[in-house]
Structure formats: structure tokens, C-alpha cells
C-alpha positions as CSV (number, residue, x, y, z in Angstrom):
1,M,-19.2,-4.4,16.4
2,E,-17.4,-1.2,16.0
3,A,-17.1,0.0,12.3
4,L,-16.1,3.2,10.8
5,L,-18.8,4.7,8.5
6,C,-18.0,7.1,5.9
7,K,-21.4,9.2,6.0
8,K,-20.3,11.9,3.5
9,L,-17.6,12.8,1.2
10,G,-14.6,15.1,2.4
11,D,-11.1,14.9,4.1
12,P,-11.3,12.7,6.9
13,A,-8.4,14.3,8.5
14,S,-10.0,17.6,8.9
15,A,-12.0,17.1,12.3
16,S,-12.0,14.7,15.2
17,V,-14.2,11.4,14.3
18,G,-17.6,11.2,15.9
19,N,-19.8,8.7,17.2
20,E,-23.7,8.0,17.9
21,S,-23.7,10.0,21.3
22,E,-21.1,12.9,20.1
23,P,-21.6,13.8,16.4
24,S,-19.2,15.9,14.6
25,S,-18.7,17.6,11.4
26,S,-16.3,14.8,10.3
27,T,-16.7,12.8,7.2
28,I,-16.4,9.6,9.2
29,E,-18.0,8.3,12.4
30,V,-17.6,5.1,14.5
31,I,-20.6,3.2,15.0
32,R,-20.1,1.2,18.1
33,N,-23.1,-1.2,17.7
34,Y,-22.9,-1.6,13.8
35,P,-24.6,-5.1,13.0
36,I,-21.9,-8.0,12.9
37,P,-21.8,-9.3,9.3
38,Q,-23.3,-12.8,8.7
39,L,-21.8,-15.7,6.5
40,N,-23.6,-14.9,3.2
41,S,-22.5,-18.2,1.5
42,P,-21.5,-21.9,2.2
43,T,-17.7,-21.0,1.8
44,A,-17.8,-17.9,3.3
45,V,-15.6,-17.2,6.4
46,R,-15.9,-14.5,9.3
47,V,-12.7,-12.8,10.4
48,K,-12.2,-10.7,13.6
49,V,-10.4,-8.2,12.5
50,K,-7.1,-7.5,14.4
51,A,-5.7,-4.8,12.5
52,T,-6.2,-2.8,8.9
53,S,-4.0,-0.9,6.9
54,L,-4.5,2.9,5.3
55,N,-3.4,3.2,1.9
56,Y,-3.7,6.4,0.1
57,A,-6.5,4.9,-2.0
58,N,-8.6,4.8,0.7
59,Y,-8.2,8.4,1.6
60,L,-8.9,9.4,-2.1
61,Q,-12.1,7.3,-1.6
62,I,-13.4,9.3,1.2
63,L,-12.4,12.2,-0.6
64,G,-14.5,11.2,-3.4
65,K,-11.5,11.6,-5.7
66,Y,-10.9,7.6,-6.4
67,Q,-11.8,6.0,-9.6
68,E,-14.4,3.7,-7.8
69,K,-17.0,5.5,-5.9
70,P,-19.2,3.6,-3.6
71,P,-22.6,4.7,-2.6
72,L,-22.8,6.6,0.6
73,P,-22.8,5.5,3.6
74,F,-19.9,2.9,3.3
75,I,-17.2,1.4,5.6
76,P,-13.8,1.9,4.1
77,G,-10.9,-0.1,4.1
78,S,-9.1,-2.6,2.1
79,D,-6.3,-5.1,3.6
80,F,-6.5,-6.6,7.0
81,A,-5.5,-9.6,9.3
82,G,-7.1,-11.3,12.1
83,T,-8.4,-14.5,13.6
84,V,-11.0,-16.8,11.9
85,D,-14.3,-16.4,13.9
86,A,-16.9,-18.4,12.2
87,V,-17.2,-20.7,8.9
88,G,-19.4,-21.8,6.3
89,P,-20.4,-25.4,6.2
90,A,-18.5,-25.9,3.0
91,V,-15.3,-24.3,4.2
92,T,-12.2,-26.7,4.0
93,K,-9.2,-24.1,3.9
94,F,-9.7,-22.8,7.4
95,K,-10.9,-23.3,10.9
96,V,-12.1,-21.3,13.9
97,G,-9.0,-19.5,15.4
98,D,-6.6,-19.7,12.3
99,H,-4.6,-16.5,11.5
100,V,-5.3,-14.9,8.1
101,C,-5.0,-12.1,6.1
102,S,-6.5,-10.6,2.9
103,F,-8.0,-7.5,1.1
104,A,-11.2,-6.2,0.2
105,A,-12.6,-3.5,-1.9
106,L,-14.2,-2.2,1.0
107,G,-15.3,-2.6,4.8
108,S,-12.0,-3.7,6.6
109,F,-12.5,-0.6,9.0
110,A,-14.5,-2.8,11.3
111,S,-14.0,-5.2,14.0
112,F,-15.5,-8.0,11.9
113,I,-15.5,-8.7,8.1
114,V,-16.8,-11.5,5.7
115,Q,-14.9,-13.0,2.9
116,D,-14.8,-16.1,0.7
117,Q,-12.3,-18.7,1.8
118,S,-10.8,-18.5,-1.8
119,L,-9.9,-14.8,-0.9
120,L,-8.1,-15.5,2.2
121,F,-4.4,-16.4,3.0
122,G,-3.4,-18.3,6.0
123,L,-0.2,-16.6,7.7
124,P,2.9,-18.5,8.6
125,K,3.2,-19.7,12.3
126,G,4.4,-16.9,14.6
127,C,3.5,-13.9,12.1
128,D,2.6,-10.5,13.6
129,L,-0.9,-10.0,12.7
130,V,-0.2,-6.1,12.7
131,A,2.5,-6.8,9.9
132,A,0.6,-9.0,8.0
133,A,-2.3,-6.3,7.6
134,A,0.1,-4.1,5.8
135,L,1.4,-6.2,3.4
136,P,-1.6,-7.3,0.7
137,V,-2.0,-4.0,-1.1
138,A,1.3,-2.2,-0.5
139,F,3.8,-4.9,-0.9
140,G,1.2,-6.7,-3.2
141,T,1.2,-3.5,-5.8
142,S,4.9,-3.4,-5.6
143,H,5.3,-7.2,-6.4
144,V,2.8,-7.3,-9.3
145,A,4.4,-4.2,-10.7
146,L,8.1,-5.1,-10.5
147,V,8.0,-8.9,-10.8
148,H,5.1,-9.5,-12.8
149,R,5.0,-6.4,-15.0
150,A,8.4,-5.2,-15.4
151,S,10.4,-8.3,-14.9
152,L,12.8,-6.6,-12.9
153,S,16.1,-8.4,-12.8
154,S,19.7,-8.2,-11.6
155,S,21.3,-6.4,-14.2
156,Q,18.9,-3.4,-14.1
157,V,18.8,0.1,-12.4
158,L,15.3,0.9,-10.5
159,L,14.3,4.3,-9.5
160,V,11.7,4.5,-6.6
161,L,9.8,7.9,-6.2
162,G,7.9,8.6,-2.8
163,A,10.4,5.7,-1.4
164,A,9.5,6.1,2.2
165,G,5.6,5.8,1.9
166,G,3.4,2.7,1.8
167,V,4.2,1.4,-1.6
168,G,7.4,3.2,-2.1
169,F,9.3,1.4,0.8
170,S,7.9,-2.1,-0.3
171,A,9.4,-1.3,-3.8
172,V,12.7,-0.7,-2.6
173,Q,12.8,-4.0,-0.7
174,I,11.3,-5.9,-3.5
175,G,13.8,-4.4,-6.1
176,K,16.9,-5.5,-3.5
177,V,15.1,-9.1,-3.6
178,C,15.4,-8.8,-7.3
179,G,19.0,-8.0,-7.2
180,A,18.4,-4.7,-8.8
181,V,20.3,-1.5,-8.2
182,V,17.9,0.6,-6.2
183,I,17.9,4.2,-6.3
184,A,15.1,5.9,-3.9
185,A,14.1,9.3,-3.5
186,A,12.2,10.9,-0.8
187,R,12.2,14.1,1.7
188,G,13.8,14.6,4.9
189,A,16.9,13.2,6.5
190,E,15.0,10.5,8.8
191,K,13.6,9.1,5.7
192,V,16.8,8.9,3.9
193,Q,18.2,7.0,6.7
194,F,15.4,4.6,7.0
195,L,15.9,3.6,3.2
196,K,19.6,3.2,3.3
197,A,18.9,0.8,6.3
198,L,16.6,-0.9,4.0
199,G,19.3,-1.3,1.7
200,A,18.9,1.2,-1.1
201,D,22.0,1.7,-3.0
202,H,21.5,5.4,-3.2
203,V,19.0,7.8,-1.5
204,V,18.3,11.3,-3.1
205,D,16.8,13.9,-0.4
206,L,14.5,15.9,-2.3
207,T,14.5,18.8,0.5
208,N,18.3,19.6,-0.5
209,Q,19.2,17.7,-3.8
210,N,18.3,17.9,-7.3
211,L,17.0,14.5,-8.4
212,T,18.7,14.5,-11.8
213,A,22.2,15.9,-10.5
214,S,22.0,13.2,-7.7
215,V,21.2,10.5,-9.7
216,K,23.4,11.2,-12.6
217,G,26.4,11.5,-10.4
218,F,25.7,8.4,-8.7
219,L,25.2,6.6,-12.0
220,K,28.7,7.6,-13.3
221,S,30.3,6.4,-9.9
222,R,29.0,3.1,-10.6
223,K,29.7,3.1,-14.6
224,L,25.7,2.7,-15.2
225,K,23.9,4.3,-17.9
226,G,20.8,5.2,-16.5
227,V,17.6,3.7,-15.1
228,D,15.7,0.9,-16.6
229,V,12.7,0.8,-14.5
230,L,10.7,3.8,-13.0
231,Y,8.3,3.2,-10.2
232,D,6.2,6.1,-9.9
233,P,3.4,6.7,-7.2
234,V,4.0,10.5,-7.1
235,G,3.3,12.0,-10.4
236,G,3.7,15.6,-11.0
237,K,6.9,17.5,-11.8
238,L,8.9,14.8,-10.4
239,T,7.7,12.1,-13.2
240,K,8.8,14.7,-15.7
241,E,12.1,15.2,-14.1
242,S,12.7,11.2,-13.9
243,M,12.4,10.8,-17.5
244,K,15.4,12.4,-18.1
245,L,17.3,9.8,-16.4
246,L,15.8,6.9,-18.4
247,N,17.7,4.5,-20.5
248,W,16.5,3.5,-24.2
249,G,14.2,0.4,-23.6
250,A,13.3,1.8,-20.1
251,Q,9.9,0.9,-18.3
252,I,7.7,3.2,-16.6
253,L,5.2,1.9,-14.0
254,V,2.4,4.4,-13.3
255,I,1.3,3.6,-9.5
256,G,-0.4,6.5,-8.5
257,F,-0.6,10.4,-8.0
258,A,0.2,11.2,-4.5
259,S,1.5,14.7,-5.6
260,G,-2.0,15.3,-6.9
261,E,-1.0,16.2,-10.5
262,I,-1.4,13.8,-13.2
263,P,1.9,13.9,-15.5
264,V,2.0,13.8,-19.3
265,I,4.5,11.1,-20.7
266,P,5.2,12.5,-24.1
267,A,4.2,9.9,-26.9
268,N,6.9,10.9,-29.2
269,I,9.8,10.5,-27.0
270,T,8.3,7.2,-25.6
271,L,8.2,5.9,-29.4
272,V,12.0,7.2,-30.0
273,K,13.6,5.7,-27.0
274,N,11.4,2.6,-27.0
275,W,9.7,3.0,-23.5
276,T,7.4,1.0,-22.2
277,V,4.4,2.4,-19.9
278,H,2.5,0.1,-17.5
279,G,-0.6,1.4,-15.7
280,L,-0.8,-0.7,-12.6
281,Y,-4.3,-0.5,-11.0
282,W,-3.6,-3.3,-8.6
283,G,-7.0,-3.8,-7.3
284,S,-8.3,-4.6,-10.8
285,Y,-6.5,-7.8,-11.0
286,S,-8.9,-9.3,-8.3
287,I,-11.3,-9.3,-11.5
288,H,-9.2,-9.7,-14.3
289,R,-6.4,-11.9,-13.1
290,P,-7.1,-13.1,-9.8
291,A,-4.6,-16.0,-10.0
292,V,-1.7,-13.4,-10.3
293,L,-2.8,-11.8,-7.0
294,E,-3.1,-15.3,-5.2
295,D,0.4,-16.1,-6.4
296,S,1.8,-12.8,-5.6
297,I,0.8,-12.6,-2.1
298,Q,1.7,-16.1,-1.5
299,E,5.3,-15.6,-2.6
300,L,5.2,-12.4,-0.3
301,L,4.3,-14.4,2.5
302,S,6.9,-16.6,1.8
303,W,9.3,-13.9,1.7
304,M,8.1,-12.5,4.8
305,E,8.6,-15.6,6.5
306,K,12.2,-15.9,5.4
307,G,13.2,-12.6,6.6
308,L,13.7,-11.2,3.0
309,I,11.3,-8.4,3.3
310,T,10.2,-6.6,6.5
311,I,7.1,-4.6,7.2
312,H,7.6,-1.2,9.0
313,I,4.9,0.2,11.0
314,S,5.2,3.9,11.4
315,H,2.2,4.7,13.3
316,T,-0.7,2.9,14.9
317,Y,-3.9,4.1,16.0
318,S,-7.2,3.2,17.3
319,I,-10.5,3.1,15.3
320,S,-11.7,6.2,17.3
321,E,-8.5,8.2,16.0
322,A,-8.8,7.7,12.3
323,N,-8.7,11.2,11.7
324,L,-5.5,11.4,13.1
325,A,-4.2,8.5,11.1
326,F,-5.5,9.9,7.8
327,S,-3.7,13.2,8.8
328,A,-0.6,10.9,9.1
329,L,-1.0,9.8,5.6
330,R,-2.0,13.0,4.1
331,D,0.5,14.9,5.6
332,R,3.6,12.6,4.6
333,K,4.4,12.1,8.3
334,A,4.8,8.5,7.8
335,I,7.7,6.3,7.3
336,G,6.3,2.9,6.2
337,K,2.7,2.1,7.0
338,V,-0.1,3.6,9.1
339,M,-2.2,1.1,10.7
340,I,-5.5,0.9,12.6
341,V,-5.3,-1.5,15.5
342,F,-8.5,-3.2,17.4
343,D,-8.2,-3.8,21.0
344,D,-5.4,-1.2,21.1
345,M,-6.7,2.1,22.7
346,G,-3.9,4.3,22.5
347,R,-1.9,5.3,19.2
348,S,2.0,5.3,19.3
349,K,4.8,5.7,16.7
350,L,6.9,2.8,16.4
């Protein structure tokens, strides 16, 4: 099978992907004859992967800057979708040929992956496999953050930073499903139009607008006092500026630090304004609260089937073009999700 192997730490977007016959200086290499994983328990299921999603965490892990540092070499990758290829003798939930999606700590950047049946989700009839592969991590993160942790309601104002990225655009959509007033912040006219089309009530173009002034003007026009929930996958100076907009009793969802700068949230202001700060490391729910993840993804699949949320695929690449995929992610070229698609020799921007 084909597998993308991280052989050393560094920027996977910095050089062309190597392979057995044409090595390169890249941190990642495509192995064409990597062993197909075998079923490792009676309830194991092997999935032929159709598509796998790039998340910022995958990029950080290859850089060596993520909180979890697997030993080298490793196959990166997390969420995926595909077709059941083989099942263990005690598998009751799936049969060969079923379409499924899931997520893993590692290993989805390969044409086959093995998971226990308890970790797989059956897909609704007619569900697009590439779209389904983009759902678990990005939409799962936003769903757990907004629905499970913040209990976002229709009476609240949600501010989403980095709103055109993988987790950001999912937060905008989930905010609208919850009935909240959604304010989105992004950079560039194309991203602004995209977010308006998703239903954002107000979009701030950070290339030419001041976040505080733009949001305050919108809030005043709607006779709203301030922001009730801040969804922050960016960090840095933008977090500090956003805190000027928060209501008494507001909730801050710390999702990540795409800016590269970890912000400081002053404890004294948190005290005086009765803010709640939620750290949201979605992956750790699989260890500590797996039932929450299962319920979350099941609800998201239901929402997708009903058309309440849509998966926007910005770029698709073959596995041999993984460096270009990571470059699109690193350089913020993507509007929505970046995907690796198997059995697809070319790349496209959709």
C-alpha cells in the first residue's frame, strides 16, 4: 500500500515529497510498498481509505511542535473516510463494502488503516466520502466546544477567529445551527464572501478593518451588548483584542494557536468579569470522554444528512503532493478543508 512516512522532524511543505527511488530532503516520504496493516483483534476493521483530512495539528506534529510527539518514523494523519475492506470474526456493526469515517491518533495518511469497530461511524446512504473525511476533527472540535462545553444558545453572540480555516468555518456553521448571532473574522475579500455565504451575520476583513471597531459597530446596530462566546483557534494579539469585546460572564474557548503565539488571558480581568475559560483539546476526549465524541459525531452526521451543515473542500491533492497540501495549510491559502485523496492523481481547487 501507499503510505506517507514522516522520517524526520521539520517543515513538510519545504521540499518535494521523496520516495524509495527518488529520495529528497523533505521530512516526509511516500512508501509505495508499505505493509498493509493486519486485523489485530476479533473486533478490528480494516478500511480502504478514500480520503484523509489535513489539520493544523498534523502539520505541528511533523514540525515537532505538537503536544504529542510520536517516535520516528511515523505515518501522520487523523480523520479519514473509506470503504470497509476486511472485518474480524467478532465484528457485528459493519460488513465489507460499508462506507465509514473515523479518526485516529496517527496513521490515516495511508491507503489502508485498521480501527476497532467501536471507533468507526457508518455513513448515511449517498454521503460523499471526501466530505465525510473532513468532518470528524474540524467539525467535531467545534461541536464539542460550542455545544458540549459552551452550551451555545440562540440568545448569544458568537465571535469566531480564523473563521475561514478548517475549524473556523465549522464553528460558523454550528453557531448558526444553534441559532446564535455569529460574527466571523478572516483575511481577504474571497474569505469574507465565503463566510457571508455560510450565513455569518457579520464578517470582519482583518486586512483592512479593525476588529474592535467593526464588531462594536455591528453590535450597536443590532442593539447587542457584546460577545458571549469567543471561539479562538488563532491566539496571539487577536485574542487580546477580542477580550475588549466580551460581555460579563462570557466564555472563551481556547482551540489552538495558529498565529504561533500563545496568548495571556489576565486572571484579574477573568475574575472581575466572571469569564469562563475552556481549554479544548479535542483528541483527549477519546481517552477521557469517548461517549461525548461518539454522540457528537453522530449528531454531526445527522446534521450533514439533513443539510444543516456543509463540508467545503478547498483543495485536494494526491499523496505524492503532500508537500503542496501542507503548503496550502501553512500559507493560509485554504478556504475550508485541505484533503489528501487516494486514487486521484491530480490536484484541484474546488
